[in-house]
Structures are given as structure tokens and as C-alpha cells.
C-alpha atoms as one frame of an Amber mdcrd trajectory, in Angstrom:
protein
   0.000   0.000   0.000   1.344   3.431  -0.954   0.922   6.490   1.227   0.710
   9.733  -0.723   1.128  13.228   0.673   0.419  16.291  -1.431   3.236  18.847
  -1.713   2.011  22.290  -0.666   3.461  25.772  -0.442   4.399  26.998   3.026
   2.169  29.822   4.170   3.583  31.907   6.993   1.476  32.724  10.005  -0.389
  36.012   9.681   1.086  38.469  12.185  -1.327  40.998  13.690  -0.569  43.994
  15.896   0.013  43.015  19.546  -3.261  43.676  21.396  -6.265  42.022  23.027
  -8.725  40.402  20.605 -12.141  38.792  21.007 -11.851  35.217  19.757 -13.655
  31.905  19.624 -12.059  28.566  20.426 -12.159  26.802  17.072 -10.532  23.459
  17.859  -8.001  21.544  19.883  -5.592  18.732  19.195  -3.426  16.512  21.338
   0.262  15.913  20.838   3.400  14.610  22.444   6.566  16.670  22.714   9.895
  16.867  24.509   8.177  17.926  27.725   5.326  15.422  27.636   1.750  15.406
  26.381   0.264  18.732  25.340  -2.923  20.314  24.049  -2.934  22.796  21.179
  -5.896  25.175  21.394  -6.743  27.082  18.181  -8.493  30.447  18.491 -10.126
  32.387  15.661 -10.331  36.162  16.051 -14.059  36.865  15.928 -14.360  40.557
  15.064 -12.623  43.590  13.628 -10.049  43.938  10.878  -8.411  40.592  11.756
 -11.602  38.521  11.924 -10.888  34.916  10.962  -7.157  35.030  11.720  -6.205
  31.953  13.736  -3.754  31.871  16.634  -2.858  28.937  18.841  -1.673  28.198
  22.343   0.160  25.118  23.620  -0.416  23.877  27.157   0.632  20.822  29.093
  -2.140  18.204  29.123  -2.562  18.571  32.873  -5.504  20.066  34.704  -4.361
  20.525  38.267  -3.619  23.051  40.956  -0.355  23.227  42.843   0.915  25.607
  45.520   2.103  27.777  42.589  -1.420  27.920  41.134  -3.322  26.203  38.333
  -1.692  24.766  35.229  -2.039  26.799  32.021  -4.775  24.490  30.704  -6.739
  24.628  33.954  -6.502  28.432  34.116  -7.674  28.661  30.492 -10.617  26.301
  31.076 -11.747  28.083  34.240 -11.468  31.490  32.566 -13.405  30.456  29.463
 -16.073  28.506  31.356 -16.380  31.120  34.097 -16.268  28.592  36.920 -13.858
  26.707  39.143 -13.061  23.117  38.209 -13.334  20.802  41.189 -10.812  18.133
  42.174 -11.675  14.715  40.653 -14.033  16.346  38.131 -13.994  14.763  34.678
 -13.344  17.593  32.240 -14.169  17.355  28.523 -11.915  19.454  26.294 -14.727
  19.428  23.724 -16.696  21.716  26.050 -14.292  24.564  25.196 -14.897  24.453
  21.427 -17.146  27.307  20.333 -16.624  29.290  23.550 -15.655  32.960  23.433
 -12.580  34.444  25.081 -10.229  37.376  24.703  -6.681  36.546  23.681  -3.646
  38.685  24.395  -1.216  38.577  21.484   2.371  39.648  22.061   5.133  40.897
  19.810   6.091  38.447  17.062   9.115  36.208  17.565  11.426  34.801  14.910
  12.849  31.302  15.249  14.807  29.544  12.485  13.828  32.354  10.116  10.102
  31.847  10.697   8.044  34.545  12.386   5.266  33.534  14.769   3.116  35.136
  17.433   2.126  33.648  20.781  -1.134  33.852  22.639   0.320  35.196  25.887
  -2.825  35.087  27.981  -6.496  34.148  27.789  -9.069  36.445  29.392 -12.814
  36.158  29.872 -14.849  37.378  26.919 -16.679  40.680  27.125 -19.396  39.380
  24.785
């Protein structure tokens, strides 16, 4: 059996001015990296001149609180859902898809000649 993959042209990430943008959580995916399992959350800016531009955030696939505070994924979930997640609660990542939030985008960074922009923080939506 042959596996075929179509050759495509690389399209650089669209860089937008650093600011706070209303966005909707479009999707998530799971992956495994050098530091363990992670979740990639994809946001789509939902209004203004940059409507439809997608930005993503990577977070460890852990939902827990420590003496230092909640993990990035737990803080994001609690912010977007507007409630505290309880210990031993079963949390469905699917429940975040379609939810509104505000994303804080920072200055673009260049790594290996490729420019990208991080979602620095997720805030509750004003909608």
C-alpha cells in the first residue's frame, strides 16, 4: 500500500498587531513533545479587521492546581467557562470548542527564520 502526501506551499502565520482580541475557540488537538503530552488550542479572532485570523496556544495536558497555582490548561478552562473546576471532576476538552474568550497577542518572535506570534494570555470574553 502506498501512502501519498500532497506537496504544498508553506504559508507563513499572519502576524497581527500586539493587542487584546475577542476570539472563539475553534478546535483543539493533542500531541506529544519533549516535555510530555500537550494540548494545542486554536483560536479564531471573531471581530474587527483581523476577523478569521487563527492563533494557537500550547499547554501541558494537565488540569491541576499546585501551591504555585493552576496549570495553564486549567486556568484557560476556568477562565473560558467562568467557573472553578473541582478536584476529581472529569473535564471534557470538547466543552471549550465554540466558547468565546479574549486573547492577548504579544510581539512576534522569529525562530529559524520563521516569524510567529504567541497567545500570551487568555481572558474572559466581554461578549
